[in-house]
C-alpha positions in Angstrom: 0.0 0.0 0.0 1.1 3.5 -0.8 -0.2 6.1 1.7 0.6 9.8 1.9 0.1 12.8 4.2 -0.6 16.0 2.3 1.0 18.1 5.0 4.2 16.0 4.7 4.1 16.4 0.9 3.8 20.2 1.2 6.7 20.3 3.7 8.9 18.1 1.3 8.1 20.4 -1.6 9.5 23.4 0.5 10.0 26.6 -1.3 10.5 25.0 -4.7 7.0 26.0 -5.8 6.5 23.5 -8.5 4.7 20.3 -9.4 5.7 17.1 -7.7 4.2 13.7 -8.8 3.8 11.1 -6.1 1.5 8.5 -7.6 1.7 7.0 -11.1 0.0 3.9 -12.5 -1.1 2.8 -16.0 -4.3 4.8 -15.8 -3.8 7.6 -13.3 -1.2 9.9 -11.8 -1.5 12.3 -8.8 0.7 15.2 -7.9 0.9 18.3 -5.7 1.1 21.7 -7.4 2.0 24.9 -5.6 1.8 28.6 -6.5 3.0 31.3 -4.1 0.8 34.3 -3.2 0.8 36.8 -6.1 2.4 34.4 -8.6 1.2 33.9 -12.2 0.0 30.5 -13.4 1.3 30.1 -16.9 0.1 26.5 -17.6 -1.2 25.6 -21.0 -4.0 23.1 -21.9 -3.1 19.5 -21.2 -3.5 16.3 -23.1 -5.2 14.5 -20.2 -8.3 15.2 -18.0 -7.5 16.7 -14.6 -9.2 17.1 -11.3 -7.9 19.8 -8.9 -8.5 19.5 -5.2 -7.5 22.7 -3.3 -5.8 21.7 0.0 -4.6 25.2 1.1 -4.8 28.7 -0.1 -7.3 30.9 -1.9 -7.4 32.0 -5.6 -9.6 32.0 -8.6 -9.6 29.6 -11.5 -10.8 30.2 -15.0 -11.8 27.2 -17.1 -12.9 27.8 -20.7 -13.6 31.4 -19.8 -15.7 30.7 -16.7 -14.2 32.2 -13.5 -14.7 30.7 -10.0 -13.3 31.4 -6.5 -11.5 28.4 -5.0 -10.3 27.6 -1.5 -9.7 24.6 0.8 -12.0 21.8 -0.2 -12.8 23.1 -3.7 -12.8 20.5 -6.5 -12.5 21.5 -10.2 -12.6 19.3 -13.3 -10.8 20.3 -16.4 -11.3 18.3 -19.6 -8.5 17.5 -22.0 -7.4 20.4 -24.1 -9.4 23.1 -22.2 -7.8 26.4 -21.5 -7.5 27.0 -17.7 -5.3 28.7 -15.1 -5.3 30.0 -11.5 -5.2 33.7 -10.9 -5.5 36.3 -8.1 -3.6 34.0 -5.8 -4.4 35.5 -2.4 -2.7 32.9 -0.2 0.0 30.3 -1.1 -2.0 27.7 -3.1 -1.4 24.0 -2.7 -3.5 21.8 -5.0 -3.7 18.0 -5.5 -3.9 17.2 -9.2 -5.4 13.9 -10.4 -4.6 13.1 -14.0 -6.3 10.4 -16.2 -4.6 9.0 -18.1 -1.3 9.8 -16.3 0.2 13.3 -16.8 2.0 13.7 -20.2 1.1 10.2 -21.3 -0.7 11.5 -24.4 1.9 14.0 -25.5 3.4 13.4 -28.9 6.9 11.8 -28.8 9.7 14.2 -29.4 10.4 14.6 -33.1 6.8 13.5 -34.1 
């Protein structure tokens, strides 16, 4: 069994403020994403479906032009290829990201 404590994952990430994957299987991957207060989310649409679960922090997310406030306990689904990003990050934001299929598993191979 693999078991994780989100507070420990946040501590391990430290000040790196990045994405850290901690679960990967054939059909799913899970990671922790972090954006500091006031930062800019520059992510582009992905080749996999995503579910975001906000663990800590407050911000807004815009998905396909629809804007929504998010905070601890918020869950947001983003379908493959849909434009989305966090904005107005009021408190350091820590988000669990569930990918299906696994993150970057559908990206074209380099040179394709």
